[in-house]
KERODO-748625 format. One record per residue (C-alpha): residue in one letter; x, y, z. Coordinates in Angstrom, 1 decimal. Example, Ala and Ser with C-alpha at 12.3 -4.5 7.8 and 13.67 -1.06 7.14 Angstrom:
<sites>
<site><resn>A</resn><c1>12.3</c1><c2>-4.5</c2><c3>7.8</c3></site>
<site><resn>S</resn><c1>13.7</c1><c2>-1.1</c2><c3>7.1</c3></site>
</sites>
This chain:
<sites>
<site><resn>M</resn><c1>-42.1</c1><c2>-12.6</c2><c3>-81.9</c3></site>
<site><resn>K</resn><c1>-43.6</c1><c2>-9.1</c2><c3>-81.5</c3></site>
<site><resn>L</resn><c1>-44.1</c1><c2>-6.9</c2><c3>-78.5</c3></site>
<site><resn>V</resn><c1>-47.8</c1><c2>-6.0</c2><c3>-77.8</c3></site>
<site><resn>V</resn><c1>-49.6</c1><c2>-3.9</c2><c3>-75.3</c3></site>
<site><resn>D</resn><c1>-53.0</c1><c2>-4.6</c2><c3>-73.9</c3></site>
<site><resn>R</resn><c1>-54.6</c1><c2>-1.2</c2><c3>-74.0</c3></site>
<site><resn>D</resn><c1>-57.4</c1><c2>-2.3</c2><c3>-71.6</c3></site>
<site><resn>L</resn><c1>-54.7</c1><c2>-3.2</c2><c3>-68.9</c3></site>
<site><resn>C</resn><c1>-52.2</c1><c2>-0.4</c2><c3>-69.5</c3></site>
<site><resn>E</resn><c1>-52.4</c1><c2>2.4</c2><c3>-67.0</c3></site>
<site><resn>A</resn><c1>-49.5</c1><c2>4.3</c2><c3>-68.5</c3></site>
<site><resn>N</resn><c1>-47.5</c1><c2>4.5</c2><c3>-65.3</c3></site>
<site><resn>G</resn><c1>-44.3</c1><c2>4.6</c2><c3>-67.3</c3></site>
<site><resn>T</resn><c1>-42.4</c1><c2>1.7</c2><c3>-65.7</c3></site>
<site><resn>C</resn><c1>-41.6</c1><c2>0.2</c2><c3>-69.1</c3></site>
<site><resn>V</resn><c1>-40.3</c1><c2>3.6</c2><c3>-70.3</c3></site>
<site><resn>N</resn><c1>-37.8</c1><c2>3.7</c2><c3>-67.4</c3></site>
<site><resn>V</resn><c1>-36.6</c1><c2>0.2</c2><c3>-68.2</c3></site>
<site><resn>A</resn><c1>-36.4</c1><c2>0.5</c2><c3>-72.0</c3></site>
<site><resn>P</resn><c1>-36.8</c1><c2>4.2</c2><c3>-73.1</c3></site>
<site><resn>E</resn><c1>-35.8</c1><c2>3.4</c2><c3>-76.6</c3></site>
<site><resn>A</resn><c1>-38.8</c1><c2>1.1</c2><c3>-77.0</c3></site>
<site><resn>F</resn><c1>-41.6</c1><c2>3.0</c2><c3>-75.2</c3></site>
<site><resn>E</resn><c1>-43.0</c1><c2>6.5</c2><c3>-75.2</c3></site>
<site><resn>L</resn><c1>-45.8</c1><c2>8.1</c2><c3>-73.3</c3></site>
<site><resn>D</resn><c1>-47.5</c1><c2>11.0</c2><c3>-75.1</c3></site>
<site><resn>D</resn><c1>-49.0</c1><c2>14.1</c2><c3>-73.5</c3></site>
<site><resn>D</resn><c1>-52.3</c1><c2>12.2</c2><c3>-73.1</c3></site>
<site><resn>D</resn><c1>-50.6</c1><c2>9.3</c2><c3>-71.2</c3></site>
<site><resn>V</resn><c1>-51.0</c1><c2>6.9</c2><c3>-74.1</c3></site>
<site><resn>L</resn><c1>-48.3</c1><c2>4.4</c2><c3>-74.4</c3></site>
<site><resn>H</resn><c1>-46.7</c1><c2>4.0</c2><c3>-77.9</c3></site>
<site><resn>L</resn><c1>-44.4</c1><c2>1.2</c2><c3>-78.9</c3></site>
<site><resn>Q</resn><c1>-41.3</c1><c2>2.4</c2><c3>-80.6</c3></site>
<site><resn>V</resn><c1>-39.9</c1><c2>-1.1</c2><c3>-81.0</c3></site>
<site><resn>V</resn><c1>-42.1</c1><c2>-4.1</c2><c3>-81.6</c3></site>
<site><resn>E</resn><c1>-39.4</c1><c2>-6.6</c2><c3>-82.7</c3></site>
<site><resn>P</resn><c1>-36.0</c1><c2>-6.7</c2><c3>-80.9</c3></site>
<site><resn>A</resn><c1>-33.0</c1><c2>-5.9</c2><c3>-83.1</c3></site>
<site><resn>D</resn><c1>-30.7</c1><c2>-8.2</c2><c3>-81.0</c3></site>
<site><resn>D</resn><c1>-30.4</c1><c2>-10.2</c2><c3>-77.9</c3></site>
<site><resn>T</resn><c1>-29.5</c1><c2>-7.2</c2><c3>-75.7</c3></site>
<site><resn>Q</resn><c1>-32.7</c1><c2>-5.4</c2><c3>-76.8</c3></site>
<site><resn>R</resn><c1>-34.7</c1><c2>-8.5</c2><c3>-76.3</c3></site>
<site><resn>E</resn><c1>-33.5</c1><c2>-8.8</c2><c3>-72.8</c3></site>
<site><resn>R</resn><c1>-34.4</c1><c2>-5.1</c2><c3>-72.1</c3></site>
<site><resn>L</resn><c1>-37.9</c1><c2>-5.7</c2><c3>-73.5</c3></site>
<site><resn>E</resn><c1>-38.3</c1><c2>-8.8</c2><c3>-71.4</c3></site>
<site><resn>A</resn><c1>-37.3</c1><c2>-6.8</c2><c3>-68.3</c3></site>
<site><resn>A</resn><c1>-39.9</c1><c2>-4.1</c2><c3>-69.3</c3></site>
<site><resn>I</resn><c1>-42.5</c1><c2>-6.9</c2><c3>-69.7</c3></site>
<site><resn>R</resn><c1>-41.7</c1><c2>-8.2</c2><c3>-66.2</c3></site>
<site><resn>S</resn><c1>-41.7</c1><c2>-4.7</c2><c3>-64.7</c3></site>
<site><resn>C</resn><c1>-45.3</c1><c2>-3.9</c2><c3>-65.8</c3></site>
<site><resn>P</resn><c1>-47.5</c1><c2>-3.8</c2><c3>-62.7</c3></site>
<site><resn>R</resn><c1>-50.6</c1><c2>-4.5</c2><c3>-64.8</c3></site>
<site><resn>T</resn><c1>-49.1</c1><c2>-7.2</c2><c3>-67.0</c3></site>
<site><resn>A</resn><c1>-50.1</c1><c2>-5.2</c2><c3>-70.0</c3></site>
<site><resn>L</resn><c1>-47.0</c1><c2>-6.1</c2><c3>-72.1</c3></site>
<site><resn>S</resn><c1>-46.4</c1><c2>-9.4</c2><c3>-73.7</c3></site>
<site><resn>W</resn><c1>-44.9</c1><c2>-11.3</c2><c3>-76.7</c3></site>
<site><resn>K</resn><c1>-47.1</c1><c2>-12.4</c2><c3>-79.5</c3></site>
<site><resn>T</resn><c1>-45.9</c1><c2>-15.0</c2><c3>-81.9</c3></site>
</sites>
């Protein structure tokens, strides 16, 4: 299971960065970068799932 971002949907509002700052980064051009694509443990998986749920554009998801 890997975390993916749909670049067509992402508006770089930073909600995911607030939820899981270790996993997401917005650069100076407001481009979202994934720092974590596979959760290291259940705690991190839960934080990534919270970030997915918090995305107002549903740009984040799991890919199997």
